[in-house]
Structure formats: C-alpha cells, structure tokens
N, C-alpha and C positions, 0 to 999 in steps of 0.2 A: 616552068620554075625548080629552081635546083634545091637540092635536101643541103639539109646542116654539115651533112657529113662531106659535100664535096665543096662547101667555102671554108673548112678547116675547125668548126664549131663541134666539138665535143659536150655533150652531158656529161656531168660529174656525176659520180657513183654517188649512192645514200649509201653513208656508215654502215656495216653491220655491227653484231654482237663480237664477233670474231676480232675485230679490228683493234689494235692497241689502243688506246687514249692519244691524242696529241700531247707533245710538249706545252705547258702552256705559255713559256716563251716563243711559240710560235716553231719550234725546231722539228725535229723527224719525230715520231712517235716513241714512245716508251714503252718498254715492255713490264711487268708484274716482279722481274728480278730488278731492275734498276731504280722503281720506286722507293725501297725502302722496306718493302711489306714483307718481305722475307727473309730479311736479316736474320742472321742469326741461328735458323733452322738446322743449317750444314754442320753446325757445332751439337748441338743437341743430336741429331744423328750420326756422327761420328763417337759421341759422349756414350751413347748405349751400346755401341758395337763394340767400343772398349772394354766397357764394363763387362759386354758377354763373352768377348774373348778372353777375359782375365776369368773370370767363372768358368769357362772351358778349359783354359789351363789347370786351373786347381783340381777338378775332377779329375783330368788324366796324369795330374802327377799322383796325387792320392791313389788313384787304382794301378797307375804302375810299383809304388809302394808295396800295395799289397800283393801284387804280381810277384813284384822278387823277392817280399818276406815267405810268399807261398813255396817258392823256387828253396830258398836257403832251409826252411822247414823239410822239401825233400830231399834233399843232401841229406840234412842229418841223421833223417830216417835212413837210406841208403849205407850213412857208414855204419849206423847201430846194427841194421841188419846184417848187414858183410863181418862186421864184428862178432856179431852172434854164431855164424853159420860159420866161420873161422876160429870159434872160443874154443876148442878143444887142443891140450897142448898134447906135445908128445910124450913128456910123464904120463899122463892120466893114461893115455890110448896103451902104452907100452906097460904100464902097472896092471894094466887090468881092471882098473877102477870105471872103464868108459860101458855102456849097455851094450848087449851085444847086435849088432849090426842087423837091421830089418833086411828081408827081402832084397838084395839090389843095390844095398843103402852102404858105402863106405865107413860114413860116420854116423852116428846117433845121434838128435840132440833131444834135448827135454824141454819142458817149458820152465821149468824153474832153472834151468841153467840159462835158457836163453835171457831169462828177466834178470839172475844175476850179473849178465857179462853187458846187460845194456845201464842197469846203475853203475855200473864201476866205471864204464867206458863213460857216461856222462859225469861221475865225480873226479876222473883225470883229466878229462877235457873243459873246462869249465868254460872257457870260450868260445867251444860250437856252438851254443846258445846262445852268447854273447849278440843284442840286439831283438834278440826274439822276447817276446813279452809272454808268460804263462804256459810254458812249455810244459805237457805232460805227457807221459808215456800213456798212452791207453790201452794199448794190448803190447805183448810180449810173448809170442810162442809158435809153436810148430804144429802145423795139424797133418804133419807125417811123417817126422822126427829126421825129416833131411833137410825140410825148410823153416829159415830163421822168416816169423813175420812180425814186423815192428810197425803200430801204428802212434804216430804223434797227434797233439792240438797243439794250436797257438794260438794267439789274438794278435790280428796284426792293425796298426794306429794307423789310420793316414794322416798323411804328415802335413798337409795343409786344409783345418777345419775351417768352413766357411759355413756359411748357411744352405749350402747345395751340399755339402757332407758332412753334415749336422747331424743328420741319422743315424751315422758310423761314428760318431765322436769316441764312443765306448769299445769300440774294437769290432773286426770282423773275423768270426772264427774262422781260423783254416785249417786243413788239416793232412794229413799226408800217412802214404802209406806205403812199406817197400818190403819187398821179400827177397832171401838170398838164399843158395843152397848151398848145400855142404855135399863134397864130394869124398 
C-alpha cells in the first residue's frame, strides 16, 4: 500500500489563531491594517508627538531667554564694577582728596564712592538696563579698599508662557556679582 504522500495528496493544515482571516471574496488573507480597524491611529500618535515637540520648544526657548538675561545682567555688573574701580579722577588724586593708600595699593576705594559711581553710571546709561526687568543694586562695596564689588538682582520673564512654564510666569530671579581691582 502506498501512502497519501506518494499519491500527491496532502492534508490541509488546520488554521491557527496567528493566521490572518481570509478575505470574504475568496482572495488572499487580509491583515488588521487593511481591514480598517486601525485607520486613524497613526494620526493620533503624530498629533501627540507634535504637541510634545511644541511644548519642548517652548521650554527650551524660555530657558534660553532666562540664560541670556542673566548674561546681560553679568555684563552690566562687570561694567559697574569696572567703573567703580576706575572711579578716582586725576583731579581727586592730585588735589589730595583721596584717602591714603593702604599697604601695596595704589588707589583706595570707599564704599560710599563705589555706591555713588554705580548710581551715576546707571543714571548716565539708562540703555544699560533696557530689556531687563526690576534691576536692583543689592550691594556696592569694597572689602579691602582695592576691589570694587557690585551685586545686582533682576527678574527674568519667560518669553513663551505655556502651562509648562506657567509656574514661572511672574518671573525668575537672576543674580549677578562682579569684582574689579583698582590699581
């Protein structure tokens, strides 16, 4: 007796759960993507990704603006400290109105002189604080008579206020401190 395999007969395999359902028209089996049940889900995923990307952009733009305002405040503090350290005029020095220099110092600075120079500089250059909000001079002094120290505080406001950065919509306090030596 010969077997079924020798005569060319094959037994049909039973369908499994992993097999896609057959097309009702008798064609090839169709997958889930072609039967319309997943239609539009890629649009939902794309929309969520775009929304997340836009929120990320607003956070990065806001953080960059705060950083740039902080850098501008540092530049202003440097300019004020330099002005205060170089504040003694030739007339003051040669008239004898200057304090006697301390050991090793060529020029002597005083706290009152530094505060006055800082206020005068801000009065002469109002454009120096343009774009910065709530700039205040926290400290203007000299610890050793040779070094002018200036401390500033300002409020940086994020440019793009969304629900992500809304916690900081009133502003972020930025501080800057600078020192300059009088020789």
